[in-house]
C-alpha positions, 0 to 999 in steps of 0.5 A, a space after each residue: 435756867 430752871 436748874 439755876 433758879 432752883 439752886 439759887 433758892 436752895 442756896 439762899 435758904 441755907 446761906 442767908 439765915 447763917 449770914 443773918 445769925 452771924 457769929 461762929 456759924 458764919 465764920 465756919 461757913 466762910 472757912 468752908 467756902 474759902 477752902 472750896 474756892 482755893 480747891 477750885 483754883 488748884 484743880 484748874 492748875 491740876 495741883 494735887 489737893 494732898 500735895 505739900 504745896 496744897 496742904 501748906 496753902 490751906 494752913 496759910 489760908 485758914 490763918 489769913 481768914 482769922 478775924 482781926 480780933 483773933 491774934 496768932 502767935 506770929 503776925 500774918 505777914 511773918 507767916 506768909 514769909 515762912 510759907 514763901 521760904 518753904 515753897 521755894 525750898 520745896 522747888 529745890 527738894 523736888 528738883 524743879 518738879 514743883 517750879 517757881 511759877 507754880 509756887 507763885 500760883 499757889 501763893 497768889 491764889 491763897 492771897 486772893 481767896 484768903 484776903 477776900 473771904 477774910 474781909 467777908 468775915 470782917 464786913 459781917 462783924 462790922 454790921 449786917 447792913 454792910 454785908 447786904 449792901 455789898 450783896 445788893 450792889 453785886 446783884 443789882 450790877 449783875 442784873 442790870 448789866 444782863 438785861 440792859 446789855 441784852 436790850 441795847 448792848 452793841 459795843 463789846 466790853 472785853 471780847 477776848 475775856 468775856 464775849 457777851 459783856 457790853 459797854 452798855 450793859 456795864 453802864 446799866 449795871 452801875 446805874 442799877 446799883 446806884 438806884 438800889 443803893 439809894 433805896 437801901 440807904 433810906 431803910 438801913 442805918 449807915 453812918 455815911 452820907 448818901 453822897 459818900 454811899 453813892 460814890 462808893 457804890 460806883 467804885 464797888 460796881 466797877 470793881 465788882 465787874 472787874 472781879 467777874 472779868 478776872 474770874 473769866 480770864 483765868 477760866 479761859 486761860 485754863 480752859 474750863 467753863 466753870 470754876 467748879 460744879 458744887 452749885 448746879 447751874 451756877 458753877 463753883 464757889 468762885 463763880 458766885 463770889 468773884 465780885 465779892 472777893 474784889 469789893 469787900 477788901 475795898 470797903 475796908 481799904 477805903 475806910 468805908 467800914 
């Protein structure tokens, strides 16, 4: 726990000033985080980071991360199609040493990380208060679920995936997120009504927990405890951003931002 706290303090001291400042430093930081996150997934699958499929995926990831205001010579969907064709062609060239299943893993991993961190950038561009709203919801959900789950949790939420999580803890996390959102609404400048904010908070709290379970599912599938070791006591980048990768796209897809 001591190591976890120390790492958290150091990471926050480095991370938060860049988030607050925004601009190019924030975008560059996001590129670094996303690249490390994709590397973590490839290591779980034991994909060589210097292989054709990995290098191609990094290029696709970096293109997807570009803010909407920055245009590419071709549309991102067209670029995705080109990469799909390249990877499928590569399965033939390698005589199935690189398989169709692995191509699917590479593409889905790139989309999962790429879209999640792309909306990290888009949310910051929309306003600092939206970024902190998302962070506060995740922190409140995690903290509430942990303490309420330990205090009164009895019924397992999804024991096959994450044996320590309980239904009571999950509901406690949602309630904690609602309380924090209501307080934050009073001090932040939102265009939305309090009712709309609280409704969105429930959605984000639920899907933030689903994002955490998704991370737990593929770690369990690949037999690893953490996605990485870059953050002692916390694991890897995906261990810390699993919930955000789910909720940030929702903020935009549901037209809240």
